[in-house]
C-alpha positions as CSV (number, residue, x, y, z in Angstrom):
1,X,88.8,96.0,132.4
2,X,91.0,98.3,134.6
3,X,93.9,99.9,132.6
4,X,97.4,99.2,134.0
5,X,98.7,102.7,133.1
6,X,97.9,105.9,135.0
7,X,95.4,108.2,133.2
8,X,97.3,109.9,130.4
9,X,97.4,113.7,130.2
10,X,97.3,113.7,126.4
11,X,96.0,111.3,123.8
12,X,96.9,111.8,120.1
13,X,96.5,109.8,116.9
14,X,98.4,110.9,113.8
15,X,99.7,109.6,110.5
16,X,103.3,108.5,110.9
17,X,105.5,109.4,107.9
18,X,108.8,108.3,109.5
19,X,110.0,107.1,112.8
20,X,111.5,110.0,114.8
21,X,113.7,107.6,116.8
22,X,114.2,103.9,117.6
23,X,112.1,104.4,120.8
24,X,109.0,104.9,118.7
25,X,109.7,101.8,116.6
26,X,110.4,99.7,119.8
27,X,107.2,101.0,121.5
28,X,105.1,100.2,118.4
29,X,106.6,96.6,118.2
30,X,106.1,96.1,121.9
31,X,102.4,97.2,121.7
32,X,101.8,94.9,118.7
33,X,103.3,91.9,120.6
34,X,101.2,92.6,123.6
35,X,98.0,92.9,121.4
36,X,98.8,89.7,119.6
37,X,99.4,87.8,122.9
38,X,96.0,89.1,124.1
39,X,94.2,87.7,121.1
40,X,94.2,90.7,118.8
41,X,96.9,91.0,116.3
42,X,96.5,91.4,112.7
43,X,96.9,88.1,111.1
44,X,99.5,86.9,113.7
45,X,98.3,84.4,116.3
46,X,101.8,84.0,117.9
47,X,103.9,87.2,118.0
48,X,107.0,87.2,115.9
49,X,110.3,88.5,117.3
50,X,110.4,92.3,117.9
51,X,113.0,92.8,115.2
52,X,110.7,91.2,112.6
53,X,107.9,93.5,113.7
54,X,110.1,96.5,113.5
55,X,111.2,95.6,110.0
56,X,107.5,95.1,109.1
57,X,106.5,98.6,110.4
58,X,109.4,100.2,108.6
59,X,108.2,98.5,105.4
60,X,104.6,99.7,105.9
61,X,105.9,103.3,105.6
62,X,107.3,102.5,102.2
63,X,104.0,101.2,100.7
64,X,102.4,104.0,98.7
65,X,98.8,102.6,99.3
66,X,99.2,102.5,103.1
67,X,99.1,105.1,105.8
68,X,100.3,104.1,109.3
69,X,98.3,105.8,112.0
70,X,99.7,105.6,115.5
71,X,98.0,106.3,118.8
72,X,100.1,107.9,121.5
73,X,99.4,108.5,125.2
74,X,101.7,111.2,126.7
75,X,103.9,110.8,123.6
76,X,104.4,107.0,123.7
77,X,103.0,104.8,121.0
78,X,100.5,102.2,122.3
79,X,98.5,101.4,119.2
80,X,98.1,101.7,115.5
81,X,96.0,101.0,112.4
82,X,96.6,101.2,108.7
83,X,94.6,103.0,106.2
84,X,94.8,101.0,103.0
85,X,93.9,102.7,99.7
86,X,93.1,100.6,96.6
87,X,95.8,100.1,94.1
88,X,95.8,102.5,91.1
89,X,94.6,99.8,88.8
90,X,91.4,99.1,90.8
91,X,89.2,101.8,89.3
92,X,86.0,100.0,90.4
93,X,86.9,100.4,94.1
94,X,88.7,103.7,93.9
95,X,86.0,105.3,96.0
96,X,86.7,103.1,99.1
97,X,89.5,102.6,101.6
98,X,90.1,99.9,104.2
99,X,91.2,100.1,107.9
100,X,93.5,97.2,108.6
101,X,95.6,95.9,111.5
102,X,94.0,98.0,114.2
103,X,95.3,97.3,117.7
104,X,96.0,98.9,121.1
105,X,98.2,97.2,123.7
106,X,96.0,95.6,126.4
107,X,97.7,97.6,129.2
108,X,96.8,100.9,127.4
109,X,93.1,100.1,126.8
110,X,90.2,102.0,128.4
111,X,91.4,105.5,127.7
112,X,89.8,106.0,124.3
113,X,92.9,105.5,122.2
114,X,91.4,102.8,119.9
115,X,88.5,105.2,119.1
116,X,90.9,108.0,118.5
117,X,93.0,105.9,116.0
118,X,89.8,104.9,114.1
119,X,88.6,108.4,114.1
120,X,91.9,109.7,112.6
121,X,91.8,106.9,109.9
122,X,88.2,108.0,109.1
123,X,89.3,111.6,108.9
124,X,92.2,110.8,106.7
125,X,90.0,108.8,104.4
126,X,87.3,111.5,104.2
127,X,89.9,114.1,103.5
128,X,91.4,112.0,100.7
129,X,87.9,111.9,99.1
130,X,86.9,108.3,99.9
131,X,83.2,107.6,100.1
132,X,83.3,104.3,101.9
133,X,85.5,102.9,104.7
134,X,85.7,99.1,105.1
135,X,87.1,96.9,107.8
136,X,86.9,93.3,109.1
137,X,87.4,91.7,112.4
138,X,87.5,88.3,114.1
139,X,84.3,87.3,116.0
140,X,86.5,86.9,119.2
141,X,87.4,90.6,119.3
142,X,84.3,91.7,121.0
143,X,85.6,95.0,122.3
144,X,86.7,96.0,118.8
145,X,83.3,95.0,117.4
146,X,81.5,97.1,120.0
147,X,83.7,100.1,119.2
148,X,83.2,99.8,115.4
149,X,79.4,99.5,115.8
150,X,79.3,102.5,118.2
151,X,81.2,104.5,115.7
152,X,78.6,103.8,113.0
153,X,80.1,100.9,111.1
154,X,77.5,98.5,109.7
155,X,78.0,94.8,109.6
156,X,77.3,93.5,106.1
157,X,78.5,90.0,106.2
158,X,80.0,87.0,108.1
159,X,82.7,84.7,106.9
160,X,82.3,81.3,108.7
161,X,85.9,80.2,108.1
162,X,87.6,83.6,108.5
163,X,90.6,82.6,110.7
164,X,92.2,79.8,112.6
165,X,93.1,80.7,116.2
166,X,94.7,78.1,118.5
167,X,93.4,75.3,116.3
168,X,89.8,76.6,116.2
169,X,88.1,78.2,113.2
170,X,86.5,81.5,114.0
171,X,84.1,83.7,112.0
172,X,85.0,87.1,110.7
173,X,82.7,90.0,110.4
174,X,82.8,92.6,107.7
175,X,81.8,96.2,108.2
176,X,81.5,99.4,106.2
177,X,80.8,103.0,106.9
178,X,79.6,105.6,104.3
179,X,81.8,108.7,104.6
180,X,80.4,110.7,101.7
181,X,77.5,110.2,99.3
């Protein structure tokens, strides 16, 4: 797939603690809408209005168990993921974290931003002392599956009725990666 954007001079992925300006929030919502329309998304099959997505992302920053990691190319947000920590009352799984809602706008793919976002989430989890990093993905998201497997995530299971997309039931794959032993 040939990217629609010129080759960026700088790629970054970092934990976002607050939105610097409305431009960041708009760019994040626009990238999410594009990813949902392209078959990605994170639970959504049809994109909600941009205002609802902006409200959603503002809310993510308020949840203590979540870290929003954004990927930027030349300063503009084109993708994100969330690092989800277990709730405080879940002692049995306090050693593991979850990557959720990972996406990159289709017009910004092919530059390594998706990998960089996952690597940042992995680094954050490792730094926080987690031993295991989990994620799940629809079977239809073949590029993401290839990326996760290249990055050392191991598939441990398949859910045959994971999601309904355009009236069709699709499988979901579950992955883990050991960060520390």
